[in-house]
C-alpha positions as CSV (number, residue, x, y, z in Angstrom):
1,M,0.0,0.0,0.0
2,N,1.4,3.4,-1.0
3,V,1.5,6.1,1.6
4,V,1.3,9.7,0.4
5,S,2.7,12.5,2.6
6,T,-0.1,14.9,3.6
7,S,-0.3,18.2,5.3
8,E,-2.2,18.7,8.5
9,N,-5.9,19.3,8.7
10,G,-6.6,17.5,5.4
11,S,-4.8,20.0,3.2
12,P,-3.2,18.9,-0.1
13,P,-0.3,16.4,0.0
14,V,3.0,18.0,0.9
15,Y,4.6,17.3,-2.5
16,R,1.8,19.3,-4.1
17,E,2.3,22.2,-1.8
18,I,6.0,22.2,-2.7
19,A,5.2,22.0,-6.4
20,E,2.8,24.9,-6.1
21,E,5.4,27.1,-4.4
22,I,8.0,26.3,-7.1
23,R,5.3,26.8,-9.8
24,G,4.6,30.3,-8.4
25,R,8.2,31.2,-8.5
26,I,8.4,30.1,-12.2
27,R,5.3,32.2,-13.1
28,S,6.6,35.2,-11.2
29,G,9.8,35.1,-13.1
30,Q,12.0,34.2,-10.2
31,Y,13.0,31.1,-12.1
32,A,13.4,31.9,-15.8
33,D,13.5,29.7,-18.8
34,G,16.6,27.5,-18.7
35,D,17.2,28.0,-15.0
36,R,18.1,24.9,-12.9
37,L,15.5,24.1,-10.2
38,P,16.5,22.9,-6.7
39,G,17.2,19.2,-6.7
40,E,15.9,16.5,-4.4
41,N,18.6,17.1,-1.8
42,A,17.9,20.8,-1.7
43,L,14.1,20.3,-1.4
44,M,14.7,17.7,1.4
45,E,16.7,20.1,3.4
46,R,14.5,23.2,2.7
47,Y,11.2,21.5,3.5
48,G,12.3,18.7,5.9
49,V,10.7,16.0,3.7
50,A,11.7,12.5,2.5
51,R,13.4,12.0,-0.8
52,A,10.2,10.4,-2.2
53,T,8.2,13.5,-1.4
54,A,10.8,15.8,-3.1
55,R,10.9,13.6,-6.1
56,Q,7.1,13.7,-6.4
57,A,7.1,17.5,-6.2
58,L,9.5,17.7,-9.1
59,S,7.6,15.1,-11.1
60,V,4.5,17.3,-10.9
61,L,6.4,20.1,-12.6
62,T,7.9,17.9,-15.3
63,N,4.5,16.3,-16.0
64,E,2.9,19.7,-16.4
65,G,5.6,20.7,-19.0
66,L,7.1,23.4,-16.8
67,A,10.4,21.7,-16.3
68,V,12.5,19.1,-18.0
69,A,14.9,16.6,-16.5
70,V,18.3,16.4,-18.0
71,R,20.0,13.1,-17.1
72,G,23.1,13.6,-15.0
73,S,22.6,17.4,-14.7
74,G,19.3,18.3,-13.0
75,I,15.8,19.6,-13.7
76,Y,15.5,22.9,-15.6
77,V,12.7,25.3,-16.3
78,R,11.3,25.1,-19.8
79,L,8.7,27.7,-20.7
80,F,7.2,28.0,-24.1
81,R,4.4,30.3,-25.1
82,P,1.8,28.2,-26.9
83,L,1.0,28.9,-30.5
84,R,-2.6,29.9,-31.3
85,R,-3.6,27.9,-34.4
86,H,-6.6,29.7,-36.0
87,G,-8.0,26.9,-38.1
88,T,-10.4,29.0,-40.3
89,R,-8.1,32.0,-40.8
90,R,-4.9,30.0,-41.7
91,L,-6.6,28.0,-44.4
92,S,-8.5,30.9,-46.1
93,K,-7.9,31.7,-49.7
94,E,-7.0,35.2,-48.6
95,T,-3.9,33.8,-46.9
96,W,-2.4,31.4,-49.4
97,G,-4.0,33.1,-52.4
98,S,-1.9,36.2,-51.6
99,G,1.3,34.2,-51.5
100,R,1.5,34.1,-47.8
101,A,2.6,30.9,-46.0
102,I,-0.3,29.5,-43.9
103,W,2.2,28.9,-41.1
104,R,2.7,32.6,-40.7
105,T,-0.8,32.9,-39.2
106,D,0.5,30.7,-36.3
107,S,3.8,32.4,-35.6
108,D,3.9,35.8,-37.3
109,T,6.1,37.4,-34.7
110,R,8.2,34.3,-33.8
111,G,11.0,32.6,-35.7
112,Y,9.9,29.4,-37.4
113,E,11.7,27.0,-39.7
114,V,11.0,23.9,-41.8
115,E,13.4,21.0,-41.2
116,G,14.0,17.7,-42.8
117,L,11.8,18.2,-45.8
118,V,11.6,15.1,-48.1
119,V,9.7,15.1,-51.4
120,D,9.0,11.8,-53.2
121,E,6.5,9.9,-55.3
122,V,5.0,6.8,-53.8
123,V,2.0,4.5,-53.8
124,P,0.7,5.5,-50.4
125,A,-1.0,3.5,-47.6
126,E,-4.6,2.3,-48.1
127,H,-6.2,4.9,-45.9
128,V,-4.5,7.7,-48.0
129,L,-5.8,6.1,-51.2
130,R,-9.3,6.1,-49.7
131,A,-9.1,9.7,-48.5
132,L,-8.0,10.9,-52.0
133,D,-10.4,8.6,-53.8
134,L,-7.5,6.9,-55.8
135,P,-7.2,3.4,-57.2
136,E,-5.0,0.8,-55.6
137,D,-2.0,1.7,-57.8
138,G,-2.6,5.5,-57.5
139,R,0.5,7.5,-56.9
140,V,0.9,10.6,-54.8
141,I,3.5,13.3,-54.4
142,R,4.4,13.1,-50.7
143,R,5.9,16.0,-48.8
144,S,7.2,15.2,-45.3
145,R,8.6,17.8,-43.0
146,R,8.9,19.0,-39.4
147,Y,8.3,22.5,-38.1
148,L,10.2,24.4,-35.4
149,V,9.3,27.6,-33.5
150,D,11.9,29.4,-31.5
151,G,14.1,26.4,-32.2
152,R,11.6,23.9,-30.6
153,P,10.0,21.1,-32.7
154,V,6.2,21.6,-32.5
155,Q,4.7,19.7,-35.4
156,S,5.4,17.1,-38.1
157,A,3.3,16.9,-41.3
158,V,3.0,14.6,-44.3
159,S,1.1,16.0,-47.3
160,H,-0.2,13.7,-50.1
161,L,-1.2,15.1,-53.5
162,P,-2.6,13.0,-56.3
163,R,0.1,12.7,-59.0
164,A,-2.6,12.5,-61.6
165,L,-3.5,16.2,-61.1
166,W,-0.4,17.1,-63.2
167,E,-0.7,14.2,-65.7
168,G,0.4,15.5,-69.1
169,D,1.5,18.8,-67.5
170,E,4.7,17.6,-65.8
171,D,6.7,20.5,-67.2
172,S,4.4,23.2,-65.8
173,E,5.7,25.7,-63.2
174,S,3.1,24.4,-60.6
175,A,4.3,20.8,-61.1
176,R,8.0,21.7,-60.8
177,R,7.2,23.7,-57.6
178,V,5.2,20.9,-55.9
179,L,8.1,18.5,-56.6
180,A,10.7,21.0,-55.4
181,H,11.8,21.7,-51.8
182,D,10.5,25.3,-52.1
183,S,6.9,25.1,-53.2
184,G,6.9,28.9,-53.8
185,P,4.7,31.8,-52.5
186,G,1.4,30.5,-51.0
187,G,2.7,27.0,-50.8
188,I,1.0,23.9,-52.3
189,Y,-2.5,25.4,-52.2
190,A,-1.4,28.2,-54.4
191,R,0.2,25.6,-56.8
192,L,-3.0,23.6,-56.8
193,A,-4.9,26.7,-57.8
194,E,-2.5,27.4,-60.6
195,A,-3.1,23.9,-61.9
196,G,-6.9,24.5,-61.9
197,H,-7.5,22.5,-58.7
198,A,-8.0,25.3,-56.1
199,P,-9.1,24.1,-52.7
200,A,-12.5,25.5,-51.9
201,R,-13.1,23.8,-48.6
202,F,-11.3,21.7,-45.9
203,T,-12.2,19.1,-43.4
204,E,-10.2,18.4,-40.3
205,E,-10.5,15.5,-37.9
206,I,-8.6,15.8,-34.6
207,R,-8.0,13.4,-31.8
208,V,-5.8,13.4,-28.7
209,R,-3.5,10.5,-27.9
210,M,-0.2,9.6,-26.4
211,P,2.7,9.7,-28.9
212,T,4.6,6.7,-30.3
213,P,8.2,6.4,-29.3
214,E,9.2,7.8,-32.7
215,E,6.9,10.8,-32.4
216,A,8.2,11.5,-28.9
217,R,11.7,11.5,-30.2
218,D,10.9,13.5,-33.3
219,L,9.1,16.2,-31.3
220,T,11.4,15.9,-28.2
221,L,8.3,15.5,-26.0
222,F,8.4,15.4,-22.2
223,P,7.1,12.2,-20.6
224,G,3.3,12.3,-20.3
225,T,2.9,14.9,-23.1
226,P,0.0,14.0,-25.5
227,V,-0.1,14.8,-29.2
228,L,-2.8,16.2,-31.4
229,E,-3.3,14.0,-34.4
230,M,-5.0,15.8,-37.3
231,A,-6.1,14.5,-40.6
232,R,-7.0,17.3,-43.1
233,T,-8.5,16.9,-46.6
234,A,-8.6,19.8,-49.1
235,L,-11.4,19.6,-51.6
236,T,-12.3,21.5,-54.8
237,D,-15.6,23.2,-55.5
238,D,-16.8,19.9,-57.0
239,H,-15.8,18.0,-53.9
240,R,-12.7,16.4,-55.4
241,P,-10.0,15.7,-52.8
242,V,-6.7,17.2,-53.9
243,E,-4.6,16.9,-50.7
244,F,-4.6,14.7,-47.7
245,N,-2.4,15.9,-44.8
246,E,-1.5,13.9,-41.7
247,I,-0.2,16.2,-38.9
248,V,1.1,15.4,-35.5
249,M,1.4,18.3,-33.0
250,D,2.9,18.7,-29.6
251,G,-0.2,18.9,-27.4
252,S,1.5,21.3,-25.0
253,A,2.5,23.7,-27.7
254,Y,-0.9,24.7,-29.2
255,V,-4.1,26.4,-28.5
256,L,-6.6,25.5,-31.3
257,Q,-9.1,28.3,-32.2
258,Y,-12.1,27.9,-34.5
259,D,-14.7,30.6,-35.2
260,F,-18.2,29.7,-36.3
261,D,-21.4,31.6,-37.2
262,A,-24.4,30.6,-35.2
């Protein structure tokens, strides 16, 4: 049977009170981003508690994403201002149609970069074929990449575009751009529009889950951090799917905003 240290008079467990005090110091700026927090020995001495209690207090902060444990070094404050992802605004034609990257709506005033971009042609998995309404041997242009903000990985994404959209038009500027690392102003949605397949509507499905080991490593996630898994389909005016995008986001790095008319 596990015994949890508690305060007198039925107040919260001691480890939570310690965590709350340290959390307050982080939020007040006493501990800044990158600062080393007091370790187990320091907390034991300061609060007169057992090692297990000190360890629990620090675990609360790491599980909340306020701190990160660096093996052999200690526990450090890690603060990151979440990105506000405005779903309707970022996908509007006004954004990509004007040559603006949709990512700029998430991080307009913060440094962001695309890393590890790979572009290839493949026969995709069955669920991608279904999403794009392609035959069993249908080929897609696949664009895989990872996004970083302020040097921190926050999202990975894999876009799939039907290769048949450029059949007989492989030498066009839009086809060359989609196959290139730099897809040009406005990104792939602008290139689809140039090829006569402009996205007119989007559907997004989102679920929350724990990451796979590969995803945790790719996004450098803290233990206990969930991911947001998003599947987005872009469709033309006649409901033809022209892109299927599989996105995995660090659940601690985003606030999702959607505006709707009543």
